[in-house]
N, CA, C and O of each residue as an XYZ file, in Angstrom:
484
protein
N      -2.147    -31.932      7.538
C      -2.453    -32.053      6.008
C      -0.890    -31.692      5.494
O      -0.180    -30.919      6.137
N      -0.514    -32.247      4.443
C       0.695    -31.984      3.381
C       0.630    -30.573      2.983
O       1.591    -29.823      3.154
N      -0.572    -30.155      2.410
C      -0.786    -28.971      1.827
C      -0.409    -27.896      3.109
O       0.335    -26.952      2.840
N      -0.925    -28.048      4.496
C      -0.835    -27.032      5.534
C       0.451    -27.035      5.556
O       0.846    -25.924      5.908
N       1.577    -27.990      5.279
C       2.711    -27.985      5.673
C       3.547    -27.051      4.535
O       4.609    -26.609      4.972
N       3.245    -26.711      3.231
C       3.755    -26.342      2.262
C       3.309    -25.238      2.102
O       3.941    -24.475      1.372
N       1.908    -24.725      2.813
C       1.469    -23.148      2.653
C       2.080    -22.397      3.367
O       2.955    -22.693      4.181
N       1.568    -21.146      3.052
C       2.215    -19.327      3.594
C       0.964    -18.831      4.024
O       0.098    -18.514      3.208
N       0.760    -18.715      5.587
C      -0.591    -17.970      6.347
C      -0.187    -16.423      6.055
O       0.938    -15.940      6.182
N      -1.344    -15.778      5.644
C      -1.491    -14.198      5.550
C      -2.572    -13.833      6.552
O      -3.798    -13.926      6.478
N      -1.934    -13.484      7.310
C      -2.900    -13.002      8.800
C      -2.996    -11.239      8.598
O      -2.107    -10.446      8.287
N      -4.290    -11.034      8.878
C      -4.519     -9.592      9.042
C      -4.794     -8.995     10.537
O      -5.821     -9.287     11.150
N      -4.071     -8.376     10.922
C      -4.520     -7.934     12.028
C      -4.537     -5.838     11.975
O      -3.712     -4.984     11.652
N      -5.685     -5.827     12.390
C      -6.062     -4.117     12.360
C      -5.205     -3.287     13.730
O      -5.098     -3.735     14.871
N      -4.754     -2.201     13.303
C      -4.085     -1.563     14.273
C      -4.865     -0.972     15.021
O      -5.912     -0.363     14.799
N      -3.969     -1.307     16.459
C      -4.679     -1.137     18.152
C      -5.107     -2.607     18.161
O      -5.604     -2.700     19.283
N      -5.211     -3.773     17.606
C      -5.755     -4.548     17.968
C      -4.775     -6.000     18.353
O      -3.762     -5.993     17.653
N      -4.814     -6.721     18.906
C      -4.387     -8.075     19.310
C      -4.732     -9.315     18.326
O      -4.007    -10.148     17.783
N      -6.322     -9.071     18.315
C      -6.518    -10.362     17.545
C      -6.478    -10.095     16.022
O      -6.600     -8.971     15.535
N      -6.306    -11.170     15.355
C      -6.456    -11.604     13.805
C      -7.699    -11.161     13.531
O      -8.624    -11.554     14.241
N      -7.945    -10.251     12.435
C      -9.194    -10.299     11.784
C      -9.559    -11.357     10.724
O     -10.616    -11.923     10.448
N      -8.449    -11.414     10.286
C      -8.659    -12.575      9.076
C      -7.640    -13.286      8.844
O      -6.638    -12.983      9.493
N      -7.538    -14.337      7.961
C      -6.339    -15.144      7.538
C      -6.913    -15.921      6.397
O      -8.071    -16.340      6.402
N      -5.774    -16.163      5.082
C      -5.639    -17.035      4.008
C      -4.236    -17.839      4.080
O      -3.139    -17.405      4.431
N      -4.519    -18.873      3.735
C      -3.102    -19.706      3.316
C      -3.380    -19.721      1.594
O      -4.398    -19.630      0.908
N      -1.711    -19.907      1.250
C      -1.685    -19.775      0.192
C      -0.364    -20.856     -0.053
O       0.761    -20.836      0.448
N      -0.985    -21.808     -1.040
C      -0.032    -23.320     -1.026
C       0.702    -22.546     -2.897
O       0.130    -22.334     -3.966
N       1.987    -22.379     -2.491
C       2.946    -22.102     -3.869
C       3.131    -23.483     -4.759
O       3.523    -23.254     -5.903
N       2.947    -24.686     -4.483
C       3.053    -25.974     -5.226
C       1.875    -25.884     -5.888
O       1.990    -25.858     -7.113
N       0.543    -25.818     -5.356
C      -0.784    -25.855     -6.213
C      -1.090    -24.604     -6.691
O      -1.939    -24.520     -7.578
N      -0.487    -23.491     -6.213
C      -1.059    -21.991     -7.022
C      -2.467    -21.642     -6.188
O      -3.338    -20.852     -6.554
N      -2.455    -22.242     -5.280
C      -4.167    -22.287     -4.718
C      -4.213    -21.561     -3.207
O      -3.588    -21.879     -2.195
N      -5.232    -20.409     -3.423
C      -5.623    -20.064     -2.272
C      -6.467    -21.200     -1.180
O      -6.977    -22.194     -1.697
N      -6.580    -20.992      0.345
C      -7.093    -22.241      1.121
C      -7.115    -21.301      2.410
O      -6.356    -20.430      2.834
N      -8.480    -21.934      2.906
C      -8.829    -21.688      4.189
C      -8.823    -20.105      4.647
O      -8.203    -19.620      5.593
N      -9.748    -19.393      3.648
C     -10.003    -18.062      4.066
C     -10.917    -17.754      5.117
O     -12.095    -18.110      5.090
N     -10.371    -17.066      6.088
C     -11.544    -16.896      7.364
C     -11.167    -15.382      7.581
O     -10.052    -14.862      7.626
N     -12.671    -14.717      7.725
C     -12.517    -13.567      8.342
C     -13.786    -13.887      9.462
O     -14.776    -14.611      9.356
N     -13.254    -12.937     10.680
C     -14.261    -13.047     11.951
C     -15.279    -12.417     11.517
O     -15.161    -11.474     10.734
N     -16.362    -12.822     11.938
C     -17.969    -12.045     11.571
C     -17.872    -10.612     11.992
O     -18.571     -9.800     11.386
N     -17.038    -10.178     13.022
C     -17.655     -8.541     13.134
C     -16.272     -7.779     12.191
O     -15.966     -6.588     12.232
N     -15.823     -8.502     11.648
C     -14.572     -7.898     10.587
C     -15.203     -7.889      9.528
O     -14.824     -6.910      8.885
N     -16.349     -8.729      8.715
C     -16.659     -8.972      7.566
C     -17.441     -7.448      7.130
O     -17.902     -6.625      7.920
N     -17.426     -7.372      5.665
C     -17.663     -6.226      4.776
C     -17.269     -4.933      5.268
O     -17.878     -3.893      5.516
N     -15.767     -5.399      5.355
C     -14.781     -3.942      5.313
C     -13.752     -4.046      4.515
O     -12.939     -3.125      4.440
N     -13.629     -5.139      3.821
C     -12.481     -5.676      2.672
C     -11.379     -6.097      3.167
O     -10.378     -5.876      2.485
N     -11.268     -6.548      3.982
C     -10.349     -7.462      4.516
C      -9.935     -8.884      3.710
O      -8.794     -9.270      3.452
N     -11.308     -9.593      3.367
C     -10.898    -10.690      2.418
C     -10.230    -10.310      1.230
O      -9.244    -10.920      0.816
N     -10.856     -9.071      0.516
C     -10.229     -8.883     -0.537
C      -8.857     -8.412     -0.245
O      -7.924     -8.771     -0.965
N      -8.752     -7.949      0.353
C      -7.160     -7.408      0.943
C      -6.141     -8.367      1.274
O      -4.945     -8.171      1.060
N      -6.699     -9.578      1.885
C      -5.797    -10.665      1.896
C      -5.614    -11.085      0.253
O      -4.541    -11.344     -0.291
N      -6.894    -11.081     -0.353
C      -6.419    -11.866     -1.561
C      -5.683    -11.037     -2.392
O      -5.140    -11.594     -3.346
N      -5.501     -9.619     -2.241
C      -4.503     -8.991     -3.341
C      -3.156     -8.964     -2.716
O      -2.086     -8.722     -3.274
N      -3.388     -9.262     -1.413
C      -1.864     -9.550     -0.903
C      -1.210    -10.718     -1.103
O       0.018    -10.689     -1.029
N      -1.885    -11.979     -1.397
C      -1.492    -13.066     -2.012
C      -1.463    -12.984     -3.612
O      -0.765    -13.781     -4.239
N      -2.095    -12.182     -4.149
C      -2.009    -12.108     -5.652
C      -0.756    -11.710     -6.085
O      -0.051    -12.285     -6.915
N      -0.448    -10.388     -5.293
C       0.848     -9.949     -5.444
C       2.278    -10.408     -5.013
O       3.391    -10.148     -5.471
N       1.930    -11.050     -4.151
C       3.214    -12.203     -3.796
C       3.381    -13.224     -5.111
O       4.440    -13.515     -5.668
N       1.959    -13.712     -5.468
C       2.010    -14.369     -6.330
C       2.533    -14.636     -7.232
O       3.068    -15.683     -7.599
N       2.305    -12.795     -8.081
C       2.501    -12.649     -9.420
C       4.352    -12.457     -9.056
O       5.245    -12.885     -9.786
N       4.511    -11.839     -7.981
C       6.291    -11.639     -7.824
C       7.035    -12.840     -7.867
O       8.157    -12.844     -8.375
N       6.444    -14.032     -7.306
C       7.144    -15.604     -7.487
C       6.886    -15.801     -9.045
O       7.827    -15.874     -9.836
N       6.002    -15.856     -9.306
C       6.029    -15.558    -11.043
C       6.873    -15.189    -11.819
O       7.533    -15.959    -12.517
N       6.976    -13.967    -11.811
C       7.858    -13.225    -12.342
C       9.359    -13.622    -11.955
O      10.181    -13.688    -12.869
N       9.577    -13.770    -11.225
C      10.852    -14.322    -10.321
C      11.356    -15.927    -10.843
O      12.535    -16.277    -10.785
N      10.374    -16.712    -11.296
C      10.682    -17.739    -11.576
C      10.178    -19.070    -10.398
O       9.801    -20.211    -10.668
N      10.304    -18.565     -9.373
C      10.004    -19.259     -8.003
C       8.570    -20.100     -8.401
O       8.499    -21.142     -7.748
N       7.819    -19.964     -8.998
C       6.273    -20.521     -9.188
C       6.496    -21.239    -10.880
O       6.542    -20.506    -11.868
N       6.610    -22.694    -10.964
C       7.169    -23.054    -11.703
C       5.950    -23.854    -12.339
O       5.049    -24.144    -11.552
N       5.779    -24.334    -13.956
C       4.852    -24.937    -14.232
C       3.485    -24.167    -15.164
O       3.228    -22.989    -14.915
N       2.821    -24.779    -16.023
C       1.832    -24.026    -16.760
C       0.749    -23.707    -16.046
O       0.305    -24.498    -15.215
N       0.319    -22.794    -16.221
C      -1.223    -22.583    -16.105
C      -2.030    -22.893    -16.619
O      -2.331    -24.065    -16.393
N      -2.774    -22.262    -17.452
C      -3.920    -22.752    -18.247
C      -3.073    -23.517    -19.667
O      -1.921    -23.223    -19.984
N      -3.806    -24.381    -20.284
C      -3.056    -24.964    -21.668
C      -2.625    -23.877    -22.311
O      -3.235    -22.853    -22.618
N      -1.231    -24.276    -22.533
C      -0.518    -23.328    -23.673
C      -0.358    -21.407    -23.074
O      -0.275    -20.335    -23.674
N      -0.381    -21.803    -21.675
C       0.030    -20.684    -20.994
C       1.205    -20.381    -20.080
O       0.893    -20.799    -18.965
N       2.144    -19.961    -20.060
C       3.435    -20.103    -19.631
C       3.343    -19.602    -18.190
O       4.280    -20.031    -17.516
N       2.591    -18.913    -17.596
C       2.111    -18.067    -16.361
C       1.414    -19.080    -15.943
O       0.506    -19.606    -16.586
N       1.835    -19.444    -14.735
C       0.324    -20.468    -13.762
C      -0.316    -19.135    -12.810
O       0.193    -18.359    -12.002
N      -1.602    -19.308    -13.329
C      -2.404    -18.462    -12.143
C      -2.976    -18.821    -11.045
O      -3.428    -19.952    -10.870
N      -3.014    -17.856    -10.164
C      -3.710    -18.136     -9.001
C      -5.189    -18.800     -9.108
O      -5.969    -18.374     -9.960
N      -5.531    -19.770     -8.298
C      -6.536    -20.667     -7.886
C      -7.210    -20.477     -6.547
O      -6.570    -19.912     -5.660
N      -8.390    -20.878     -6.327
C      -9.299    -21.189     -5.650
C     -10.354    -22.197     -5.667
O     -11.287    -22.073     -6.461
N     -10.289    -23.164     -4.876
C     -11.705    -23.943     -5.116
C     -12.432    -23.714     -3.904
O     -11.911    -24.111     -2.862
N     -13.603    -23.113     -3.857
C     -14.182    -22.390     -3.097
C     -15.737    -23.159     -2.989
O     -16.028    -24.061     -3.774
N     -16.741    -22.660     -1.862
C     -17.622    -23.138     -1.650
C     -18.581    -22.272     -2.817
O     -18.407    -21.062     -2.961
N     -19.396    -22.875     -3.463
C     -20.191    -21.959     -4.238
C     -21.117    -21.014     -3.566
O     -21.559    -20.104     -4.267
N     -21.524    -21.085     -2.183
C     -22.341    -19.562     -1.786
C     -21.102    -18.854     -1.611
O     -21.555    -17.817     -1.127
N     -19.726    -18.662     -1.667
C     -18.677    -17.739     -1.674
C     -18.210    -17.270     -2.920
O     -17.243    -16.521     -3.057
N     -19.196    -17.906     -4.195
C     -18.476    -17.197     -5.731
C     -18.905    -15.938     -5.560
O     -18.337    -15.261     -6.416
N     -19.671    -15.209     -4.846
C     -19.736    -13.707     -5.507
C     -18.329    -12.852     -5.003
O     -17.595    -12.070     -5.609
N     -18.316    -13.387     -3.590
C     -17.080    -12.902     -2.998
C     -15.834    -12.820     -3.771
O     -15.295    -11.799     -4.198
N     -15.367    -14.314     -3.920
C     -14.299    -14.150     -4.885
C     -14.426    -13.640     -5.817
O     -13.355    -13.167     -6.195
N     -15.495    -13.390     -6.687
C     -15.585    -12.751     -7.855
C     -15.337    -11.039     -7.602
O     -14.513    -10.340     -8.190
N     -16.196    -10.662     -6.671
C     -15.629     -9.249     -6.227
C     -14.468     -8.821     -5.737
O     -14.167     -7.670     -5.421
N     -13.536    -10.237     -5.663
C     -11.952     -9.958     -5.461
C     -11.373    -10.164     -6.582
O     -10.162    -10.350     -6.463
N     -11.851    -10.210     -7.832
C     -10.764    -10.727     -9.098
C     -10.821    -11.807     -9.419
O      -9.994    -12.061    -10.294
N     -11.678    -12.964     -9.006
C     -11.626    -14.071     -9.527
C     -12.901    -14.265    -10.687
O     -13.883    -13.535    -10.819
N     -12.601    -15.302    -11.349
C     -13.524    -15.708    -12.308
C     -13.974    -17.338    -12.424
O     -13.060    -18.153    -12.302
N     -14.929    -17.690    -12.586
C     -15.245    -19.287    -12.245
C     -15.055    -19.921    -13.540
O     -15.347    -19.374    -14.603
N     -14.482    -21.263    -13.412
C     -13.492    -22.011    -14.151
C     -14.549    -23.081    -14.220
O     -14.777    -23.679    -13.169
N     -15.416    -23.505    -15.592
C     -15.914    -24.606    -15.320
C     -17.452    -24.847    -14.599
O     -18.274    -23.942    -14.461
N     -17.614    -25.971    -14.259
C     -19.233    -26.030    -13.975
C     -18.806    -26.330    -12.294
O     -17.645    -26.578    -11.966
N     -19.826    -26.268    -11.421
C     -19.922    -26.442    -10.204
C     -19.370    -28.133    -10.115
O     -19.252    -28.902    -11.070
N     -19.120    -28.383     -8.837
C     -19.205    -29.671     -8.381
C     -19.327    -29.841     -6.654
O     -19.309    -29.082     -5.685
N     -19.440    -31.060     -6.861
C     -19.698    -31.481     -5.249
C     -18.208    -32.132     -4.423
O     -17.355    -32.884     -4.896
N     -18.285    -31.563     -3.132
C     -17.027    -32.032     -2.321
C     -17.475    -32.328     -1.068
O     -17.919    -31.451     -0.327
N     -17.377    -33.908     -0.640
C     -17.847    -34.050      0.732
C     -19.320    -33.289      1.238
O     -19.428    -32.806      2.365
N     -20.584    -33.261      0.076
C     -21.630    -32.956      0.338
C     -21.782    -31.315     -0.010
O     -22.809    -30.636     -0.041
N     -20.669    -31.006     -0.211
C     -21.112    -29.221     -0.558
C     -20.555    -28.613     -1.851
O     -19.484    -28.822     -2.421
N     -21.458    -27.897     -2.119
C     -21.222    -27.706     -3.542
C     -20.111    -26.634     -3.826
O     -20.115    -25.651     -3.084
N     -19.273    -26.699     -4.694
C     -18.196    -25.945     -4.740
C     -17.535    -25.245     -6.133
O     -17.615    -26.099     -7.016
N     -17.106    -24.394     -6.497
C     -16.545    -23.808     -8.084
C     -14.987    -24.150     -7.710
O     -14.503    -24.236     -6.581
N     -14.198    -24.355     -9.248
C     -12.890    -23.853     -9.563
C     -13.146    -22.135     -9.868
O     -14.126    -21.680    -10.458
N     -12.127    -21.423     -9.365
C     -12.057    -20.333    -10.114
C     -10.559    -19.963    -10.183
O      -9.766    -20.593     -9.483
N     -10.082    -18.846    -11.097
C      -9.303    -18.610    -11.280
C      -8.914    -16.955    -11.228
O      -9.779    -16.326    -11.838
N      -7.919    -16.128    -10.705
C      -7.565    -14.768    -10.611
C      -7.655    -14.312    -12.131
O      -7.040    -14.876    -13.036
N      -8.390    -13.362    -12.276
C      -8.344    -12.492    -13.554
C      -7.711    -11.282    -13.528
O      -7.333    -10.729    -14.561
N      -7.547    -10.778    -12.328
C      -7.122     -9.059    -12.332
C      -6.410     -8.658    -11.088
O      -6.824     -9.133    -10.031
N      -5.526     -7.951    -11.078
C      -4.943     -7.551     -9.868
C      -5.571     -5.791    -10.017
O      -5.642     -5.402    -11.183
N      -5.837     -5.167     -9.349
C      -6.441     -4.109     -9.205
C      -5.566     -3.201     -8.219
O      -5.955     -2.075     -7.908
């Protein structure tokens, strides 16, 4: 997929392990997180939110440096980080600093939500 070629993949490998615990893709051209995965045995350890914070930090640096262009929300010159997620993952993304934008929608038979990153803690 074209978006895969544009994306940067962030991988979390825990100290002393050779197996990745999780990963997320970031597409700078669309300013979106894509394909967040944390292996079941590593869930509930904060790895997913740590990956989100890493991407948000890089995104903020790119925005500040001018390498991410284009407006975010209407009238906003700073393009926000976004995710289009399964609705059942909304609570996770909310814990990581995202807020829902608009109403849920259906994509390929799955209820989804659009979310925008609201905070960098």
